[in-house]
Each structure stands twice: as structure tokens, then as C-alpha cells.
C-alpha positions in Angstrom: -42.5 -65.2 -14.6 -40.1 -68.6 -13.7 -42.2 -71.2 -14.5 -43.6 -69.6 -17.2 -39.9 -69.5 -19.3 -37.8 -71.5 -17.0 -37.8 -74.3 -20.2 -37.1 -71.7 -22.8 -33.5 -70.8 -20.5 -34.2 -68.6 -18.1 -32.7 -68.7 -14.8 -33.8 -67.0 -11.6 -31.4 -66.5 -8.8 -33.4 -64.6 -6.1 -30.6 -62.7 -3.6 -31.4 -62.2 0.5 -29.6 -59.3 1.7 -28.5 -58.0 4.7 -27.6 -54.4 3.5 -31.8 -53.2 3.8 -32.0 -54.1 8.1 -35.4 -56.5 7.6 -33.9 -59.6 6.5 -34.7 -63.3 9.3 -32.9 -64.3 11.1 -31.5 -68.0 9.0 -31.1 -68.6 5.1 -33.5 -71.2 6.4 -36.3 -68.4 7.6 -35.9 -66.9 4.5 -36.6 -69.4 2.1 -39.7 -70.5 4.2 -41.3 -67.4 4.9 -40.2 -66.2 0.8 -41.7 -69.7 -0.3 -44.9 -68.9 1.7 -46.2 -65.8 0.8 -44.5 -65.4 -2.5 -45.0 -68.3 -3.6 -40.8 -68.9 -4.5 -39.4 -72.0 -5.9 -36.4 -71.5 -7.4 -32.6 -71.1 -5.9 -32.0 -68.5 -3.5 -28.5 -68.0 -2.6 -27.7 -66.4 1.4 -27.5 -62.9 2.5 -26.0 -61.1 1.3 -24.6 -57.5 0.8 -25.5 -56.0 -2.0 -24.8 -51.2 -2.0 -21.5 -49.5 -1.3 -17.7 -51.1 -0.7 -18.6 -54.2 1.7 -21.5 -55.6 -1.7 -21.2 -59.3 -3.3 -18.7 -59.2 -6.3 -21.7 -59.7 -8.4 -23.2 -56.2 -7.3 -20.4 -54.6 -7.9 -19.1 -55.6 -10.9 -23.6 -54.4 -11.9 -22.6 -51.4 -10.6 -19.5 -50.7 -12.9 -21.0 -52.3 -16.2 -23.5 -48.7 -15.9 -26.7 -50.0 -13.8 -27.9 -49.1 -10.1 -27.1 -51.7 -7.1 -30.6 -52.5 -6.0 -32.1 -49.3 -3.5 -34.5 -51.9 -2.1 -35.7 -55.6 -2.5 -37.3 -56.7 -5.5 -34.3 -55.8 -7.4 -34.4 -57.4 -10.5 -31.5 -57.8 -13.3 -31.9 -59.7 -16.6 -28.1 -61.6 -17.5 -28.0 -61.9 -21.3 -26.7 -64.6 -22.9 -24.1 -63.1 -23.9 -23.2 -63.0 -19.6 -24.1 -58.8 -19.7 -26.3 -57.3 -18.5 -29.8 -57.1 -20.8 -31.2 -54.3 -18.5 -31.8 -53.7 -15.0 -35.4 -52.5 -12.7 -35.6 -51.1 -9.9 -38.0 -52.0 -6.8 -41.6 -50.7 -7.9 -40.9 -52.1 -12.2 -43.6 -55.6 -11.6 -41.8 -59.1 -13.1 -44.7 -59.7 -14.8 -45.2 -56.3 -16.2 -44.9 -55.7 -20.3 -41.6 -54.1 -20.3 -40.0 -56.5 -17.9 -41.7 -59.5 -20.1 -41.0 -57.8 -23.7 -37.2 -57.5 -22.3 -36.6 -61.4 -21.6 -38.6 -62.2 -24.2 -36.1 -60.3 -26.1 -32.9 -62.3 -24.7 -35.0 -66.0 -24.7 -33.6 -68.4 -27.5 -36.4 -69.5 -29.8 
């Protein structure tokens, strides 16, 4: 999805999380793992807490907008050009599913 839509304005940012007790020890190990196993070539942040009172401010903001905080890895949020959460999808939703792509395409500039 990133490769397909980045020239149309899509920005993908991966947020490794310490909330689920399974991340590797260092950001470098996380980056290497994601590149090797998921062909990730979009930016990754430092490891962040994504759930609860100690969640990174972004995830607190998402929750304040009526969207769930991630329940597991690979949770997805689409922030529209207006800066609002356009949609969120659970871990189980494939990022290349029709419902994700349809919503994404509708939010990209023509």
C-alpha cells in the first residue's frame, strides 16, 4: 500500500509498541526485523506505549476522538488531510483489503 500510494500523498508511519510485551530489545533490531519479515521501508518511530494512561499523546488523542487504542500489533489509523481520524481498523484487517483501500483512495488528493 505504501509503495502504491506514497506518490499520491500517503504517509505511513509504523509505531513499534512496548504495550504487548513482544518487541525486540532495540529500535535497530525492530527495524531490521520489520524490513526482513514484512518488507517495511516506511519510517518507524521509537518504541512507544500505545495503550492506557501512559500511552503516547497520539494514541490518547485517537481515543479522545472515539477510536479504540490498539488491542494488538498492526492496528491501523487513517488520518485525513483535514487532520481528523477518518477511520481505524483492527489488527485483523488486512491493509490491502477493499474496505481499507476504498477509504484511503477517497481521502487522497486527485
